[in-house]
matplotlib code that plots the C-alpha trace (Angstrom):
import matplotlib.pyplot as plt

x = [0.0, 1.1, 1.9, -1.7, -4.4, -6.9, -10.4, -13.9, -16.7, -20.1, -23.5, -25.5, -28.9, -30.7, -29.2, -27.7, -24.4, -21.1, -18.5, -14.9, -13.5, -9.7, -9.4, -5.6, -5.4, -6.0, -8.1, -7.1, -4.0, -5.3, -6.3, -9.9, -11.3, -10.3, -10.0, -13.1, -14.0, -17.2, -18.0, -19.7, -17.5, -14.6, -12.1, -13.1, -12.8, -15.2, -16.1, -15.6, -18.1, -20.7, -20.5, -20.8, -24.0, -25.5, -24.5, -24.7, -22.1, -21.3, -20.2, -17.0, -19.2, -21.4, -18.3, -16.5, -17.0, -15.8, -12.8, -11.8, -12.0, -9.7, -7.2, -7.0, -6.0, -3.2, -4.6, -3.6, -6.7, -6.9, -10.6, -11.6, -15.0, -14.2, -11.8, -10.1, -8.5, -5.1, -6.4, -7.6, -4.3, -2.4, -4.4, -3.7, 0.0, 0.3, -1.3, 1.1, 4.0, 2.8, 2.5, 6.0, 7.4, 5.6]
y = [0.0, 3.5, 6.1, 7.4, 5.3, 7.6, 6.4, 7.4, 6.4, 5.9, 4.5, 2.1, 3.5, 0.2, -1.2, 1.8, -0.1, 1.8, 0.9, 2.1, 2.7, 2.9, 4.7, 4.4, 0.7, -1.7, -4.8, -6.3, -6.4, -3.8, -1.3, -1.1, -1.8, -0.3, -2.1, -1.8, -2.9, -3.5, -5.1, -8.0, -9.5, -7.3, -6.9, -7.0, -5.2, -2.5, -0.5, 2.9, 4.8, 2.0, 2.1, 5.9, 5.7, 3.2, 5.0, 8.4, 10.4, 9.2, 11.4, 10.4, 10.0, 7.4, 5.7, 5.7, 1.9, 0.9, 3.3, 1.8, -1.7, -0.7, 1.0, -2.2, -4.1, -1.6, 1.1, 4.7, 6.4, 9.7, 10.2, 12.4, 13.3, 13.5, 11.6, 13.1, 11.7, 11.6, 9.0, 6.7, 7.2, 6.3, 3.0, 2.1, 2.9, 0.8, -2.1, -1.6, -1.6, -4.9, -6.5, -5.5, -7.3, -10.5]
z = [0.0, -0.6, 2.0, 1.8, 0.4, -1.5, -0.7, -1.7, 0.6, -0.9, 0.2, -1.9, -2.9, -2.5, 0.8, 2.5, 3.0, 2.7, 0.2, 0.0, -3.4, -3.9, -7.3, -7.5, -6.6, -9.5, -9.0, -12.4, -14.6, -17.0, -14.3, -15.6, -12.2, -8.8, -5.5, -3.3, 0.2, 2.1, 5.5, 3.8, 1.1, 2.0, -0.9, -4.5, -7.8, -8.8, -11.9, -10.3, -12.6, -12.3, -8.5, -8.5, -10.6, -8.1, -4.9, -3.1, -1.3, 2.2, 5.1, 7.0, 10.1, 8.3, 7.0, 10.4, 11.1, 7.7, 7.9, 11.3, 9.8, 7.0, 9.3, 11.3, 8.1, 7.5, 5.3, 5.8, 4.6, 2.8, 2.1, -0.8, -2.3, -6.0, -8.2, -11.2, -14.3, -12.5, -10.0, -12.8, -14.7, -11.5, -11.2, -14.9, -14.5, -11.4, -13.3, -16.2, -13.7, -12.2, -15.7, -16.6, -13.5, -14.4]

ax = plt.figure().add_subplot(projection="3d")
ax.plot(x, y, z, "-o")
ax.set_aspect("equal")
plt.show()
């Protein structure tokens, strides 16, 4: 994990559960999907834009329990509200770097 793990907390419209999206951490070798984490299911890959469409913004207070769970697993969280192109490019570059070492 990096020095600070950029994270976006969102709440699912249908269930109200909180999801953490890590826009700079790739979940696949092409970097198309980002790493994500929820209480149930824990780590997985996510289509960032697809999740954004199915969720609403989440306050840090509402995400506190999930943030604490992530910190206990070693994440150093840096929550942000909006992701820019630079974050998606960083994810794709990390995936490309991993591919080159294989």
